[in-house]
mmCIF entry with sequence, helices, sheets and N, C-alpha, C, O atoms, coordinates in Angstrom:
data_MODEL
# 
_entry.id   MODEL 
# 
_entity.id                         1 
_entity.type                       polymer 
_entity.pdbx_number_of_molecules   1 
# 
_entity_poly.entity_id                      1 
_entity_poly.type                           'polypeptide(L)' 
_entity_poly.nstd_linkage                   no 
_entity_poly.nstd_monomer                   no 
_entity_poly.pdbx_seq_one_letter_code       MLPPFIIEEIRRREHQQRQRYEQPQLDLPIPESFPERAPQRRDDDDRGVVIIDL 
_entity_poly.pdbx_seq_one_letter_code_can   MLPPFIIEEIRRREHQQRQRYEQPQLDLPIPESFPERAPQRRDDDDRGVVIIDL 
_entity_poly.pdbx_strand_id                 A 
# 
loop_
_entity_poly_seq.entity_id 
_entity_poly_seq.num 
_entity_poly_seq.mon_id 
_entity_poly_seq.hetero 
1 1  MET n 
1 2  LEU n 
1 3  PRO n 
1 4  PRO n 
1 5  PHE n 
1 6  ILE n 
1 7  ILE n 
1 8  GLU n 
1 9  GLU n 
1 10 ILE n 
1 11 ARG n 
1 12 ARG n 
1 13 ARG n 
1 14 GLU n 
1 15 HIS n 
1 16 GLN n 
1 17 GLN n 
1 18 ARG n 
1 19 GLN n 
1 20 ARG n 
1 21 TYR n 
1 22 GLU n 
1 23 GLN n 
1 24 PRO n 
1 25 GLN n 
1 26 LEU n 
1 27 ASP n 
1 28 LEU n 
1 29 PRO n 
1 30 ILE n 
1 31 PRO n 
1 32 GLU n 
1 33 SER n 
1 34 PHE n 
1 35 PRO n 
1 36 GLU n 
1 37 ARG n 
1 38 ALA n 
1 39 PRO n 
1 40 GLN n 
1 41 ARG n 
1 42 ARG n 
1 43 ASP n 
1 44 ASP n 
1 45 ASP n 
1 46 ASP n 
1 47 ARG n 
1 48 GLY n 
1 49 VAL n 
1 50 VAL n 
1 51 ILE n 
1 52 ILE n 
1 53 ASP n 
1 54 LEU n 
# 
_struct_asym.id          A 
_struct_asym.entity_id   1 
# 
loop_
_struct_conf.conf_type_id 
_struct_conf.id 
_struct_conf.pdbx_PDB_helix_id 
_struct_conf.beg_label_comp_id 
_struct_conf.beg_label_asym_id 
_struct_conf.beg_label_seq_id 
_struct_conf.pdbx_beg_PDB_ins_code 
_struct_conf.end_label_comp_id 
_struct_conf.end_label_asym_id 
_struct_conf.end_label_seq_id 
_struct_conf.pdbx_end_PDB_ins_code 
_struct_conf.beg_auth_comp_id 
_struct_conf.beg_auth_asym_id 
_struct_conf.beg_auth_seq_id 
_struct_conf.end_auth_comp_id 
_struct_conf.end_auth_asym_id 
_struct_conf.end_auth_seq_id 
_struct_conf.pdbx_PDB_helix_class 
_struct_conf.details 
_struct_conf.pdbx_PDB_helix_length 
HELX_P HELX_P1 AA1 PRO A 4  ? TYR A 21 ? PRO A 4  TYR A 21 1 ? 18 
HELX_P HELX_P2 AA2 ASP A 43 ? ASP A 46 ? ASP A 43 ASP A 46 5 ? 4  
# 
_struct_conf_type.id          HELX_P 
_struct_conf_type.criteria    ? 
_struct_conf_type.reference   ? 
# 
loop_
_atom_site.group_PDB 
_atom_site.id 
_atom_site.type_symbol 
_atom_site.label_atom_id 
_atom_site.label_alt_id 
_atom_site.label_comp_id 
_atom_site.label_asym_id 
_atom_site.label_entity_id 
_atom_site.label_seq_id 
_atom_site.pdbx_PDB_ins_code 
_atom_site.Cartn_x 
_atom_site.Cartn_y 
_atom_site.Cartn_z 
_atom_site.occupancy 
_atom_site.B_iso_or_equiv 
_atom_site.pdbx_formal_charge 
_atom_site.auth_seq_id 
_atom_site.auth_comp_id 
_atom_site.auth_asym_id 
_atom_site.auth_atom_id 
_atom_site.pdbx_PDB_model_num 
ATOM 1   N N  . MET A 1 1  ? -15.087 -205.991 -209.235 1.00 0.00 ? 1  MET A N  1 
ATOM 2   C CA . MET A 1 1  ? -15.351 -205.018 -208.157 1.00 0.00 ? 1  MET A CA 1 
ATOM 3   C C  . MET A 1 1  ? -16.408 -203.971 -208.624 1.00 0.00 ? 1  MET A C  1 
ATOM 4   O O  . MET A 1 1  ? -16.449 -203.555 -209.782 1.00 0.00 ? 1  MET A O  1 
ATOM 5   N N  . LEU A 1 2  ? -17.201 -203.603 -207.704 1.00 0.00 ? 2  LEU A N  1 
ATOM 6   C CA . LEU A 1 2  ? -18.283 -202.646 -208.042 1.00 0.00 ? 2  LEU A CA 1 
ATOM 7   C C  . LEU A 1 2  ? -17.682 -201.215 -208.024 1.00 0.00 ? 2  LEU A C  1 
ATOM 8   O O  . LEU A 1 2  ? -16.710 -200.943 -207.319 1.00 0.00 ? 2  LEU A O  1 
ATOM 9   N N  . PRO A 1 3  ? -18.295 -200.315 -208.825 1.00 0.00 ? 3  PRO A N  1 
ATOM 10  C CA . PRO A 1 3  ? -17.855 -198.936 -208.740 1.00 0.00 ? 3  PRO A CA 1 
ATOM 11  C C  . PRO A 1 3  ? -18.271 -198.335 -207.405 1.00 0.00 ? 3  PRO A C  1 
ATOM 12  O O  . PRO A 1 3  ? -19.263 -198.750 -206.805 1.00 0.00 ? 3  PRO A O  1 
ATOM 13  N N  . PRO A 1 4  ? -17.472 -197.316 -206.930 1.00 0.00 ? 4  PRO A N  1 
ATOM 14  C CA . PRO A 1 4  ? -17.638 -196.672 -205.644 1.00 0.00 ? 4  PRO A CA 1 
ATOM 15  C C  . PRO A 1 4  ? -19.079 -196.142 -205.377 1.00 0.00 ? 4  PRO A C  1 
ATOM 16  O O  . PRO A 1 4  ? -19.617 -196.264 -204.276 1.00 0.00 ? 4  PRO A O  1 
ATOM 17  N N  . PHE A 1 5  ? -19.663 -195.554 -206.433 1.00 0.00 ? 5  PHE A N  1 
ATOM 18  C CA . PHE A 1 5  ? -21.056 -195.006 -206.242 1.00 0.00 ? 5  PHE A CA 1 
ATOM 19  C C  . PHE A 1 5  ? -22.078 -196.176 -205.920 1.00 0.00 ? 5  PHE A C  1 
ATOM 20  O O  . PHE A 1 5  ? -22.982 -196.002 -205.104 1.00 0.00 ? 5  PHE A O  1 
ATOM 21  N N  . ILE A 1 6  ? -21.919 -197.242 -206.518 1.00 0.00 ? 6  ILE A N  1 
ATOM 22  C CA . ILE A 1 6  ? -22.870 -198.390 -206.354 1.00 0.00 ? 6  ILE A CA 1 
ATOM 23  C C  . ILE A 1 6  ? -22.642 -198.973 -204.815 1.00 0.00 ? 6  ILE A C  1 
ATOM 24  O O  . ILE A 1 6  ? -23.606 -199.364 -204.158 1.00 0.00 ? 6  ILE A O  1 
ATOM 25  N N  . ILE A 1 7  ? -21.388 -198.997 -204.335 1.00 0.00 ? 7  ILE A N  1 
ATOM 26  C CA . ILE A 1 7  ? -21.103 -199.388 -203.057 1.00 0.00 ? 7  ILE A CA 1 
ATOM 27  C C  . ILE A 1 7  ? -21.701 -198.430 -202.032 1.00 0.00 ? 7  ILE A C  1 
ATOM 28  O O  . ILE A 1 7  ? -22.283 -198.829 -201.023 1.00 0.00 ? 7  ILE A O  1 
ATOM 29  N N  . GLU A 1 8  ? -21.538 -197.220 -202.325 1.00 0.00 ? 8  GLU A N  1 
ATOM 30  C CA . GLU A 1 8  ? -22.115 -196.172 -201.454 1.00 0.00 ? 8  GLU A CA 1 
ATOM 31  C C  . GLU A 1 8  ? -23.650 -196.162 -201.374 1.00 0.00 ? 8  GLU A C  1 
ATOM 32  O O  . GLU A 1 8  ? -24.240 -195.878 -200.331 1.00 0.00 ? 8  GLU A O  1 
ATOM 33  N N  . GLU A 1 9  ? -24.270 -196.486 -202.521 1.00 0.00 ? 9  GLU A N  1 
ATOM 34  C CA . GLU A 1 9  ? -25.666 -196.553 -202.616 1.00 0.00 ? 9  GLU A CA 1 
ATOM 35  C C  . GLU A 1 9  ? -26.224 -197.789 -201.794 1.00 0.00 ? 9  GLU A C  1 
ATOM 36  O O  . GLU A 1 9  ? -27.281 -197.720 -201.166 1.00 0.00 ? 9  GLU A O  1 
ATOM 37  N N  . ILE A 1 10 ? -25.466 -198.878 -201.845 1.00 0.00 ? 10 ILE A N  1 
ATOM 38  C CA . ILE A 1 10 ? -25.881 -200.084 -201.065 1.00 0.00 ? 10 ILE A CA 1 
ATOM 39  C C  . ILE A 1 10 ? -25.799 -199.792 -199.592 1.00 0.00 ? 10 ILE A C  1 
ATOM 40  O O  . ILE A 1 10 ? -26.687 -200.151 -198.819 1.00 0.00 ? 10 ILE A O  1 
ATOM 41  N N  . ARG A 1 11 ? -24.643 -199.090 -199.183 1.00 0.00 ? 11 ARG A N  1 
ATOM 42  C CA . ARG A 1 11 ? -24.520 -198.785 -197.738 1.00 0.00 ? 11 ARG A CA 1 
ATOM 43  C C  . ARG A 1 11 ? -25.540 -197.780 -197.360 1.00 0.00 ? 11 ARG A C  1 
ATOM 44  O O  . ARG A 1 11 ? -26.003 -197.822 -196.220 1.00 0.00 ? 11 ARG A O  1 
ATOM 45  N N  . ARG A 1 12 ? -25.936 -196.880 -198.203 1.00 0.00 ? 12 ARG A N  1 
ATOM 46  C CA . ARG A 1 12 ? -27.038 -195.889 -197.843 1.00 0.00 ? 12 ARG A CA 1 
ATOM 47  C C  . ARG A 1 12 ? -28.332 -196.609 -197.629 1.00 0.00 ? 12 ARG A C  1 
ATOM 48  O O  . ARG A 1 12 ? -29.013 -196.327 -196.643 1.00 0.00 ? 12 ARG A O  1 
ATOM 49  N N  . ARG A 1 13 ? -28.738 -197.562 -198.526 1.00 0.00 ? 13 ARG A N  1 
ATOM 50  C CA . ARG A 1 13 ? -29.897 -198.315 -198.400 1.00 0.00 ? 13 ARG A CA 1 
ATOM 51  C C  . ARG A 1 13 ? -29.950 -199.154 -197.151 1.00 0.00 ? 13 ARG A C  1 
ATOM 52  O O  . ARG A 1 13 ? -30.946 -199.206 -196.430 1.00 0.00 ? 13 ARG A O  1 
ATOM 53  N N  . GLU A 1 14 ? -28.804 -199.822 -196.927 1.00 0.00 ? 14 GLU A N  1 
ATOM 54  C CA . GLU A 1 14 ? -28.811 -200.725 -195.708 1.00 0.00 ? 14 GLU A CA 1 
ATOM 55  C C  . GLU A 1 14 ? -28.920 -199.890 -194.452 1.00 0.00 ? 14 GLU A C  1 
ATOM 56  O O  . GLU A 1 14 ? -29.527 -200.356 -193.487 1.00 0.00 ? 14 GLU A O  1 
ATOM 57  N N  . HIS A 1 15 ? -28.344 -198.620 -194.394 1.00 0.00 ? 15 HIS A N  1 
ATOM 58  C CA . HIS A 1 15 ? -28.506 -197.757 -193.223 1.00 0.00 ? 15 HIS A CA 1 
ATOM 59  C C  . HIS A 1 15 ? -29.845 -197.320 -193.125 1.00 0.00 ? 15 HIS A C  1 
ATOM 60  O O  . HIS A 1 15 ? -30.322 -197.274 -191.991 1.00 0.00 ? 15 HIS A O  1 
ATOM 61  N N  . GLN A 1 16 ? -30.598 -196.967 -194.154 1.00 0.00 ? 16 GLN A N  1 
ATOM 62  C CA . GLN A 1 16 ? -31.974 -196.592 -194.088 1.00 0.00 ? 16 GLN A CA 1 
ATOM 63  C C  . GLN A 1 16 ? -32.898 -197.703 -193.645 1.00 0.00 ? 16 GLN A C  1 
ATOM 64  O O  . GLN A 1 16 ? -33.871 -197.455 -192.933 1.00 0.00 ? 16 GLN A O  1 
ATOM 65  N N  . GLN A 1 17 ? -32.611 -198.906 -194.050 1.00 0.00 ? 17 GLN A N  1 
ATOM 66  C CA . GLN A 1 17 ? -33.349 -200.035 -193.638 1.00 0.00 ? 17 GLN A CA 1 
ATOM 67  C C  . GLN A 1 17 ? -33.161 -200.334 -192.151 1.00 0.00 ? 17 GLN A C  1 
ATOM 68  O O  . GLN A 1 17 ? -34.126 -200.621 -191.442 1.00 0.00 ? 17 GLN A O  1 
ATOM 69  N N  . ARG A 1 18 ? -31.974 -200.267 -191.708 1.00 0.00 ? 18 ARG A N  1 
ATOM 70  C CA . ARG A 1 18 ? -31.699 -200.462 -190.257 1.00 0.00 ? 18 ARG A CA 1 
ATOM 71  C C  . ARG A 1 18 ? -32.403 -199.406 -189.385 1.00 0.00 ? 18 ARG A C  1 
ATOM 72  O O  . ARG A 1 18 ? -32.944 -199.729 -188.328 1.00 0.00 ? 18 ARG A O  1 
ATOM 73  N N  . GLN A 1 19 ? -32.390 -198.195 -189.823 1.00 0.00 ? 19 GLN A N  1 
ATOM 74  C CA . GLN A 1 19 ? -33.081 -197.117 -189.105 1.00 0.00 ? 19 GLN A CA 1 
ATOM 75  C C  . GLN A 1 19 ? -34.539 -197.370 -189.037 1.00 0.00 ? 19 GLN A C  1 
ATOM 76  O O  . GLN A 1 19 ? -35.158 -197.108 -188.005 1.00 0.00 ? 19 GLN A O  1 
ATOM 77  N N  . ARG A 1 20 ? -35.113 -197.862 -190.075 1.00 0.00 ? 20 ARG A N  1 
ATOM 78  C CA . ARG A 1 20 ? -36.556 -198.091 -190.187 1.00 0.00 ? 20 ARG A CA 1 
ATOM 79  C C  . ARG A 1 20 ? -36.934 -199.170 -189.141 1.00 0.00 ? 20 ARG A C  1 
ATOM 80  O O  . ARG A 1 20 ? -37.907 -198.992 -188.408 1.00 0.00 ? 20 ARG A O  1 
ATOM 81  N N  . TYR A 1 21 ? -36.211 -200.232 -189.067 1.00 0.00 ? 21 TYR A N  1 
ATOM 82  C CA . TYR A 1 21 ? -36.574 -201.398 -188.191 1.00 0.00 ? 21 TYR A CA 1 
ATOM 83  C C  . TYR A 1 21 ? -35.977 -201.275 -186.789 1.00 0.00 ? 21 TYR A C  1 
ATOM 84  O O  . TYR A 1 21 ? -36.314 -202.085 -185.925 1.00 0.00 ? 21 TYR A O  1 
ATOM 85  N N  . GLU A 1 22 ? -35.133 -200.331 -186.533 1.00 0.00 ? 22 GLU A N  1 
ATOM 86  C CA . GLU A 1 22 ? -34.499 -200.215 -185.270 1.00 0.00 ? 22 GLU A CA 1 
ATOM 87  C C  . GLU A 1 22 ? -35.517 -199.580 -184.294 1.00 0.00 ? 22 GLU A C  1 
ATOM 88  O O  . GLU A 1 22 ? -36.155 -198.590 -184.650 1.00 0.00 ? 22 GLU A O  1 
ATOM 89  N N  . GLN A 1 23 ? -35.677 -200.121 -183.089 1.00 0.00 ? 23 GLN A N  1 
ATOM 90  C CA . GLN A 1 23 ? -36.665 -199.569 -182.170 1.00 0.00 ? 23 GLN A CA 1 
ATOM 91  C C  . GLN A 1 23 ? -35.865 -198.756 -181.154 1.00 0.00 ? 23 GLN A C  1 
ATOM 92  O O  . GLN A 1 23 ? -34.750 -199.129 -180.791 1.00 0.00 ? 23 GLN A O  1 
ATOM 93  N N  . PRO A 1 24 ? -36.428 -197.667 -180.707 1.00 0.00 ? 24 PRO A N  1 
ATOM 94  C CA . PRO A 1 24 ? -35.802 -196.809 -179.756 1.00 0.00 ? 24 PRO A CA 1 
ATOM 95  C C  . PRO A 1 24 ? -35.770 -197.546 -178.379 1.00 0.00 ? 24 PRO A C  1 
ATOM 96  O O  . PRO A 1 24 ? -36.657 -198.324 -178.026 1.00 0.00 ? 24 PRO A O  1 
ATOM 97  N N  . GLN A 1 25 ? -34.700 -197.243 -177.654 1.00 0.00 ? 25 GLN A N  1 
ATOM 98  C CA . GLN A 1 25 ? -34.549 -197.768 -176.327 1.00 0.00 ? 25 GLN A CA 1 
ATOM 99  C C  . GLN A 1 25 ? -34.595 -196.794 -175.267 1.00 0.00 ? 25 GLN A C  1 
ATOM 100 O O  . GLN A 1 25 ? -34.176 -195.666 -175.528 1.00 0.00 ? 25 GLN A O  1 
ATOM 101 N N  . LEU A 1 26 ? -35.030 -197.039 -174.127 1.00 0.00 ? 26 LEU A N  1 
ATOM 102 C CA . LEU A 1 26 ? -35.175 -196.147 -173.114 1.00 0.00 ? 26 LEU A CA 1 
ATOM 103 C C  . LEU A 1 26 ? -34.290 -196.665 -171.918 1.00 0.00 ? 26 LEU A C  1 
ATOM 104 O O  . LEU A 1 26 ? -34.495 -197.795 -171.475 1.00 0.00 ? 26 LEU A O  1 
ATOM 105 N N  . ASP A 1 27 ? -33.343 -195.886 -171.408 1.00 0.00 ? 27 ASP A N  1 
ATOM 106 C CA . ASP A 1 27 ? -32.543 -196.300 -170.308 1.00 0.00 ? 27 ASP A CA 1 
ATOM 107 C C  . ASP A 1 27 ? -33.178 -195.706 -168.984 1.00 0.00 ? 27 ASP A C  1 
ATOM 108 O O  . ASP A 1 27 ? -33.356 -194.501 -168.802 1.00 0.00 ? 27 ASP A O  1 
ATOM 109 N N  . LEU A 1 28 ? -33.485 -196.675 -168.111 1.00 0.00 ? 28 LEU A N  1 
ATOM 110 C CA . LEU A 1 28 ? -34.176 -196.265 -166.817 1.00 0.00 ? 28 LEU A CA 1 
ATOM 111 C C  . LEU A 1 28 ? -33.002 -196.084 -165.836 1.00 0.00 ? 28 LEU A C  1 
ATOM 112 O O  . LEU A 1 28 ? -31.981 -196.766 -165.931 1.00 0.00 ? 28 LEU A O  1 
ATOM 113 N N  . PRO A 1 29 ? -33.183 -195.137 -164.882 1.00 0.00 ? 29 PRO A N  1 
ATOM 114 C CA . PRO A 1 29 ? -32.116 -194.936 -163.826 1.00 0.00 ? 29 PRO A CA 1 
ATOM 115 C C  . PRO A 1 29 ? -32.487 -195.891 -162.652 1.00 0.00 ? 29 PRO A C  1 
ATOM 116 O O  . PRO A 1 29 ? -33.126 -195.481 -161.683 1.00 0.00 ? 29 PRO A O  1 
ATOM 117 N N  . ILE A 1 30 ? -32.078 -197.138 -162.770 1.00 0.00 ? 30 ILE A N  1 
ATOM 118 C CA . ILE A 1 30 ? -32.326 -198.105 -161.770 1.00 0.00 ? 30 ILE A CA 1 
ATOM 119 C C  . ILE A 1 30 ? -31.150 -198.136 -160.811 1.00 0.00 ? 30 ILE A C  1 
ATOM 120 O O  . ILE A 1 30 ? -29.995 -198.203 -161.229 1.00 0.00 ? 30 ILE A O  1 
ATOM 121 N N  . PRO A 1 31 ? -31.481 -198.084 -159.412 1.00 0.00 ? 31 PRO A N  1 
ATOM 122 C CA . PRO A 1 31 ? -30.304 -198.081 -158.557 1.00 0.00 ? 31 PRO A CA 1 
ATOM 123 C C  . PRO A 1 31 ? -29.553 -199.456 -158.544 1.00 0.00 ? 31 PRO A C  1 
ATOM 124 O O  . PRO A 1 31 ? -30.163 -200.463 -158.902 1.00 0.00 ? 31 PRO A O  1 
ATOM 125 N N  . GLU A 1 32 ? -28.367 -199.519 -158.179 1.00 0.00 ? 32 GLU A N  1 
ATOM 126 C CA . GLU A 1 32 ? -27.551 -200.742 -158.194 1.00 0.00 ? 32 GLU A CA 1 
ATOM 127 C C  . GLU A 1 32 ? -28.092 -201.719 -157.209 1.00 0.00 ? 32 GLU A C  1 
ATOM 128 O O  . GLU A 1 32 ? -28.254 -202.888 -157.558 1.00 0.00 ? 32 GLU A O  1 
ATOM 129 N N  . SER A 1 33 ? -28.393 -201.309 -155.957 1.00 0.00 ? 33 SER A N  1 
ATOM 130 C CA . SER A 1 33 ? -28.962 -202.264 -154.994 1.00 0.00 ? 33 SER A CA 1 
ATOM 131 C C  . SER A 1 33 ? -30.198 -201.605 -154.392 1.00 0.00 ? 33 SER A C  1 
ATOM 132 O O  . SER A 1 33 ? -30.342 -200.389 -154.272 1.00 0.00 ? 33 SER A O  1 
ATOM 133 N N  . PHE A 1 34 ? -31.151 -202.624 -153.995 1.00 0.00 ? 34 PHE A N  1 
ATOM 134 C CA . PHE A 1 34 ? -32.399 -202.100 -153.412 1.00 0.00 ? 34 PHE A CA 1 
ATOM 135 C C  . PHE A 1 34 ? -32.240 -202.158 -151.837 1.00 0.00 ? 34 PHE A C  1 
ATOM 136 O O  . PHE A 1 34 ? -31.626 -203.096 -151.330 1.00 0.00 ? 34 PHE A O  1 
ATOM 137 N N  . PRO A 1 35 ? -32.772 -201.194 -151.097 1.00 0.00 ? 35 PRO A N  1 
ATOM 138 C CA . PRO A 1 35 ? -32.744 -201.231 -149.686 1.00 0.00 ? 35 PRO A CA 1 
ATOM 139 C C  . PRO A 1 35 ? -33.498 -202.506 -149.167 1.00 0.00 ? 35 PRO A C  1 
ATOM 140 O O  . PRO A 1 35 ? -34.478 -202.912 -149.791 1.00 0.00 ? 35 PRO A O  1 
ATOM 141 N N  . GLU A 1 36 ? -33.079 -203.114 -148.088 1.00 0.00 ? 36 GLU A N  1 
ATOM 142 C CA . GLU A 1 36 ? -33.824 -204.191 -147.418 1.00 0.00 ? 36 GLU A CA 1 
ATOM 143 C C  . GLU A 1 36 ? -35.087 -203.681 -146.761 1.00 0.00 ? 36 GLU A C  1 
ATOM 144 O O  . GLU A 1 36 ? -35.046 -202.679 -146.048 1.00 0.00 ? 36 GLU A O  1 
ATOM 145 N N  . ARG A 1 37 ? -36.165 -204.321 -146.976 1.00 0.00 ? 37 ARG A N  1 
ATOM 146 C CA . ARG A 1 37 ? -37.473 -204.020 -146.366 1.00 0.00 ? 37 ARG A CA 1 
ATOM 147 C C  . ARG A 1 37 ? -37.765 -204.972 -145.261 1.00 0.00 ? 37 ARG A C  1 
ATOM 148 O O  . ARG A 1 37 ? -37.453 -206.156 -145.385 1.00 0.00 ? 37 ARG A O  1 
ATOM 149 N N  . ALA A 1 38 ? -38.334 -204.533 -144.210 1.00 0.00 ? 38 ALA A N  1 
ATOM 150 C CA . ALA A 1 38 ? -38.835 -205.293 -143.112 1.00 0.00 ? 38 ALA A CA 1 
ATOM 151 C C  . ALA A 1 38 ? -40.174 -206.032 -143.640 1.00 0.00 ? 38 ALA A C  1 
ATOM 152 O O  . ALA A 1 38 ? -41.013 -205.427 -144.307 1.00 0.00 ? 38 ALA A O  1 
ATOM 153 N N  . PRO A 1 39 ? -40.286 -207.262 -143.317 1.00 0.00 ? 39 PRO A N  1 
ATOM 154 C CA . PRO A 1 39 ? -41.561 -207.860 -143.796 1.00 0.00 ? 39 PRO A CA 1 
ATOM 155 C C  . PRO A 1 39 ? -42.797 -207.210 -143.242 1.00 0.00 ? 39 PRO A C  1 
ATOM 156 O O  . PRO A 1 39 ? -42.815 -206.958 -142.037 1.00 0.00 ? 39 PRO A O  1 
ATOM 157 N N  . GLN A 1 40 ? -43.801 -206.921 -143.970 1.00 0.00 ? 40 GLN A N  1 
ATOM 158 C CA . GLN A 1 40 ? -45.062 -206.281 -143.516 1.00 0.00 ? 40 GLN A CA 1 
ATOM 159 C C  . GLN A 1 40 ? -45.831 -207.236 -142.738 1.00 0.00 ? 40 GLN A C  1 
ATOM 160 O O  . GLN A 1 40 ? -45.929 -208.414 -143.081 1.00 0.00 ? 40 GLN A O  1 
ATOM 161 N N  . ARG A 1 41 ? -46.394 -206.744 -141.672 1.00 0.00 ? 41 ARG A N  1 
ATOM 162 C CA . ARG A 1 41 ? -47.156 -207.595 -140.754 1.00 0.00 ? 41 ARG A CA 1 
ATOM 163 C C  . ARG A 1 41 ? -48.588 -207.346 -141.052 1.00 0.00 ? 41 ARG A C  1 
ATOM 164 O O  . ARG A 1 41 ? -48.982 -206.189 -141.202 1.00 0.00 ? 41 ARG A O  1 
ATOM 165 N N  . ARG A 1 42 ? -49.418 -208.395 -141.150 1.00 0.00 ? 42 ARG A N  1 
ATOM 166 C CA . ARG A 1 42 ? -50.887 -208.264 -141.319 1.00 0.00 ? 42 ARG A CA 1 
ATOM 167 C C  . ARG A 1 42 ? -51.592 -208.502 -140.008 1.00 0.00 ? 42 ARG A C  1 
ATOM 168 O O  . ARG A 1 42 ? -51.066 -209.237 -139.171 1.00 0.00 ? 42 ARG A O  1 
ATOM 169 N N  . ASP A 1 43 ? -52.752 -207.924 -139.782 1.00 0.00 ? 43 ASP A N  1 
ATOM 170 C CA . ASP A 1 43 ? -53.545 -208.201 -138.537 1.00 0.00 ? 43 ASP A CA 1 
ATOM 171 C C  . ASP A 1 43 ? -53.934 -209.605 -138.414 1.00 0.00 ? 43 ASP A C  1 
ATOM 172 O O  . ASP A 1 43 ? -54.060 -210.074 -137.282 1.00 0.00 ? 43 ASP A O  1 
ATOM 173 N N  . ASP A 1 44 ? -54.152 -210.378 -139.513 1.00 0.00 ? 44 ASP A N  1 
ATOM 174 C CA . ASP A 1 44 ? -54.614 -211.725 -139.358 1.00 0.00 ? 44 ASP A CA 1 
ATOM 175 C C  . ASP A 1 44 ? -53.513 -212.671 -139.235 1.00 0.00 ? 44 ASP A C  1 
ATOM 176 O O  . ASP A 1 44 ? -53.783 -213.872 -139.216 1.00 0.00 ? 44 ASP A O  1 
ATOM 177 N N  . ASP A 1 45 ? -52.211 -212.246 -139.141 1.00 0.00 ? 45 ASP A N  1 
ATOM 178 C CA . ASP A 1 45 ? -51.085 -213.154 -138.884 1.00 0.00 ? 45 ASP A CA 1 
ATOM 179 C C  . ASP A 1 45 ? -51.205 -213.861 -137.515 1.00 0.00 ? 45 ASP A C  1 
ATOM 180 O O  . ASP A 1 45 ? -50.743 -214.994 -137.378 1.00 0.00 ? 45 ASP A O  1 
ATOM 181 N N  . ASP A 1 46 ? -51.772 -213.258 -136.573 1.00 0.00 ? 46 ASP A N  1 
ATOM 182 C CA . ASP A 1 46 ? -51.777 -213.783 -135.219 1.00 0.00 ? 46 ASP A CA 1 
ATOM 183 C C  . ASP A 1 46 ? -53.081 -214.619 -135.007 1.00 0.00 ? 46 ASP A C  1 
ATOM 184 O O  . ASP A 1 46 ? -53.320 -215.074 -133.889 1.00 0.00 ? 46 ASP A O  1 
ATOM 185 N N  . ARG A 1 47 ? -53.870 -214.815 -135.985 1.00 0.00 ? 47 ARG A N  1 
ATOM 186 C CA . ARG A 1 47 ? -55.107 -215.535 -135.793 1.00 0.00 ? 47 ARG A CA 1 
ATOM 187 C C  . ARG A 1 47 ? -54.756 -217.021 -135.532 1.00 0.00 ? 47 ARG A C  1 
ATOM 188 O O  . ARG A 1 47 ? -53.741 -217.513 -136.025 1.00 0.00 ? 47 ARG A O  1 
ATOM 189 N N  . GLY A 1 48 ? -55.564 -217.699 -134.791 1.00 0.00 ? 48 GLY A N  1 
ATOM 190 C CA . GLY A 1 48 ? -55.429 -219.079 -134.489 1.00 0.00 ? 48 GLY A CA 1 
ATOM 191 C C  . GLY A 1 48 ? -56.744 -219.640 -133.982 1.00 0.00 ? 48 GLY A C  1 
ATOM 192 O O  . GLY A 1 48 ? -57.798 -219.023 -134.134 1.00 0.00 ? 48 GLY A O  1 
ATOM 193 N N  . VAL A 1 49 ? -56.672 -220.777 -133.400 1.00 0.00 ? 49 VAL A N  1 
ATOM 194 C CA . VAL A 1 49 ? -57.913 -221.399 -132.888 1.00 0.00 ? 49 VAL A CA 1 
ATOM 195 C C  . VAL A 1 49 ? -57.778 -221.440 -131.392 1.00 0.00 ? 49 VAL A C  1 
ATOM 196 O O  . VAL A 1 49 ? -56.781 -221.851 -130.799 1.00 0.00 ? 49 VAL A O  1 
ATOM 197 N N  . VAL A 1 50 ? -58.963 -220.938 -130.792 1.00 0.00 ? 50 VAL A N  1 
ATOM 198 C CA . VAL A 1 50 ? -59.075 -220.917 -129.357 1.00 0.00 ? 50 VAL A CA 1 
ATOM 199 C C  . VAL A 1 50 ? -60.255 -221.880 -128.958 1.00 0.00 ? 50 VAL A C  1 
ATOM 200 O O  . VAL A 1 50 ? -61.379 -221.783 -129.449 1.00 0.00 ? 50 VAL A O  1 
ATOM 201 N N  . ILE A 1 51 ? -59.911 -222.772 -128.067 1.00 0.00 ? 51 ILE A N  1 
ATOM 202 C CA . ILE A 1 51 ? -61.052 -223.731 -127.594 1.00 0.00 ? 51 ILE A CA 1 
ATOM 203 C C  . ILE A 1 51 ? -61.363 -223.353 -126.174 1.00 0.00 ? 51 ILE A C  1 
ATOM 204 O O  . ILE A 1 51 ? -60.470 -223.356 -125.326 1.00 0.00 ? 51 ILE A O  1 
ATOM 205 N N  . ILE A 1 52 ? -62.615 -223.024 -125.888 1.00 0.00 ? 52 ILE A N  1 
ATOM 206 C CA . ILE A 1 52 ? -63.077 -222.700 -124.630 1.00 0.00 ? 52 ILE A CA 1 
ATOM 207 C C  . ILE A 1 52 ? -63.934 -223.806 -124.194 1.00 0.00 ? 52 ILE A C  1 
ATOM 208 O O  . ILE A 1 52 ? -64.917 -224.085 -124.881 1.00 0.00 ? 52 ILE A O  1 
ATOM 209 N N  . ASP A 1 53 ? -63.655 -224.506 -123.063 1.00 0.00 ? 53 ASP A N  1 
ATOM 210 C CA . ASP A 1 53 ? -64.555 -225.586 -122.518 1.00 0.00 ? 53 ASP A CA 1 
ATOM 211 C C  . ASP A 1 53 ? -65.433 -225.045 -121.517 1.00 0.00 ? 53 ASP A C  1 
ATOM 212 O O  . ASP A 1 53 ? -64.955 -224.479 -120.533 1.00 0.00 ? 53 ASP A O  1 
ATOM 213 N N  . LEU A 1 54 ? -66.763 -225.175 -121.689 1.00 0.00 ? 54 LEU A N  1 
ATOM 214 C CA . LEU A 1 54 ? -67.722 -224.676 -120.732 1.00 0.00 ? 54 LEU A CA 1 
ATOM 215 C C  . LEU A 1 54 ? -68.083 -225.777 -119.792 1.00 0.00 ? 54 LEU A C  1 
ATOM 216 O O  . LEU A 1 54 ? -68.893 -225.575 -118.887 1.00 0.00 ? 54 LEU A O  1 
# 
């Protein structure tokens, strides 16, 4: 069994190493559900072919 001061030193080094490689995380306030949107209509949705016989 290792002496307590060596165990504490190992724990301290592991903790420092974890802090060095740990990346910060950002929590975004995202709503639970998104409101339903009506489909947007474009002007060229009604385009078609018109044949005029002269």
